[in-house]
C-alpha positions in Angstrom: 12.9 -20.8 -9.9 13.7 -24.6 -9.4 13.6 -25.8 -6.1 14.4 -29.1 -4.9 14.9 -31.4 -1.5 17.4 -33.1 -0.5 18.8 -35.4 2.4 16.9 -32.5 4.7 17.9 -29.5 2.9 15.8 -27.4 0.4 18.1 -26.8 -2.9 17.0 -24.0 -5.3 18.4 -23.1 -8.1 18.7 -19.5 -9.5 19.8 -19.8 -12.9 20.7 -15.5 -12.4 23.9 -14.7 -10.2 22.7 -12.9 -7.1 24.4 -9.9 -6.1 26.8 -9.7 -3.4 25.0 -7.0 -1.6 22.0 -8.6 -2.1 23.3 -12.0 0.2 25.0 -9.9 2.7 21.0 -8.8 3.1 18.5 -10.6 5.5 15.7 -9.1 4.0 17.3 -10.6 0.3 16.3 -14.5 2.1 13.5 -13.3 4.2 11.6 -12.4 0.7 13.0 -16.0 -1.1 11.7 -17.2 2.9 7.9 -15.9 1.6 8.3 -16.6 -1.8 9.0 -20.5 -1.0 6.6 -20.2 1.1 3.7 -19.2 -0.5 4.7 -20.7 -3.7 5.1 -24.3 -2.2 3.5 -24.5 1.1 5.9 -25.2 3.3 5.8 -23.9 6.8 9.1 -22.0 7.8 10.6 -20.6 11.4 13.7 -21.5 13.3 17.6 -21.0 12.5 18.5 -22.1 8.8 22.1 -22.7 7.6 22.2 -21.4 3.7 25.0 -21.9 2.0 25.1 -19.3 -1.5 26.8 -21.9 -4.0 28.1 -19.8 -6.9 28.6 -19.6 -10.7 29.9 -17.3 -13.6 27.7 -19.2 -15.9 24.5 -20.6 -14.4 24.5 -18.4 -11.3 23.1 -18.9 -7.9 22.4 -22.7 -6.0 20.9 -21.7 -2.5 21.5 -24.6 0.0 18.7 -23.5 3.0 18.9 -26.4 6.7 16.8 -25.9 9.1 19.1 -26.1 13.1 16.6 -28.0 14.8 16.8 -25.1 17.6 12.9 -25.5 19.3 13.3 -21.3 20.8 12.8 -20.1 16.8 9.9 -22.7 17.0 8.0 -21.0 19.4 8.1 -17.8 18.7 7.9 -18.1 14.8 10.8 -16.6 14.4 13.1 -16.5 11.4 17.4 -16.6 11.5 20.2 -17.2 9.3 23.5 -18.2 9.6 24.9 -17.3 5.2 27.6 -18.4 4.0 28.8 -17.8 -0.1 30.8 -20.6 -1.4 31.9 -19.5 -5.2 31.9 -22.8 -6.4 32.6 -24.8 -10.5 29.4 -25.7 -11.7 29.2 -29.0 -13.7 26.9 -30.5 -16.2 25.7 -34.2 -16.3 24.6 -35.0 -19.0 23.4 -38.1 -21.4 26.4 -38.1 -24.6 23.1 -37.7 -27.1 22.4 -34.3 -26.1 25.4 -33.3 -26.4 25.5 -30.7 -29.5 28.3 -30.9 -32.2 28.7 -27.4 -32.7 29.2 -26.1 -28.9 32.4 -28.9 -28.8 34.6 -25.9 -28.1 33.2 -23.4 -25.8 33.0 -27.0 -23.2 35.5 -29.6 -21.5 33.9 -32.9 -21.2 35.8 -35.1 -18.5 34.3 -38.5 -17.8 34.2 -40.0 -14.3 32.8 -44.3 -14.7 29.9 -44.3 -17.2 29.1 -40.3 -16.5 29.6 -37.5 -18.9 29.7 -34.5 -17.3 30.4 -30.5 -18.9 32.5 -27.6 -17.8 31.0 -24.4 -20.0 33.6 -21.7 -21.3 31.1 -19.6 -23.2 28.1 -18.2 -21.0 26.0 -18.9 -24.5 25.7 -22.6 -24.7 23.8 -22.6 -21.2 20.8 -22.6 -22.8 21.7 -25.3 -24.6 22.6 -27.7 -21.7 20.7 -27.0 -19.9 17.2 -28.6 -20.7 19.0 -31.8 -20.2 21.5 -32.6 -16.7 21.7 -32.5 -14.0 23.8 -29.0 -12.0 27.1 -30.9 -10.1 28.7 -28.0 -8.1 30.3 -28.0 -4.4 32.5 -31.0 -3.1 31.1 -33.2 -5.6 31.9 -31.0 -8.6 35.3 -31.1 -7.1 35.8 -34.7 -6.1 34.4 -35.0 -10.2 37.2 -32.3 -11.9 40.0 -34.3 -9.2 39.4 -37.8 -10.9 37.9 -37.7 -13.6 39.2 -37.4 -17.5 39.0 -35.0 -19.5 37.6 -37.2 -23.0 37.2 -35.2 -26.4 33.6 -36.6 -28.5 
């Protein structure tokens, strides 16, 4: 689990898929909140909008956004709205980190001066994830629509 902050959201990268049964259960997220609270020493209470982005190769990215509602802060409670979104994940990477032996298992897209990889085979994920930045949701959709496929 890797945690970052983006635009007033907590973003949790889980490199394993979450089962849909777990996602529909708020217990999974309550345990996740406790884990985040203990590991990162964050105060978490209130009403949260949670978007779970899922990709068949990487796993899941969870965006947690606190909705400012005073009622929940007063009673020190957690409530949430959970939405699951199937998404294609792209990996922004520099040219020098692309391993030539995996070219038949990926598609490379170029937009402006940046390269993005779409994985076609799970076996290459470990060779890419260490040197790349994960792009998902609308950002990935825009890149796929506006970029060009390239060969290296």
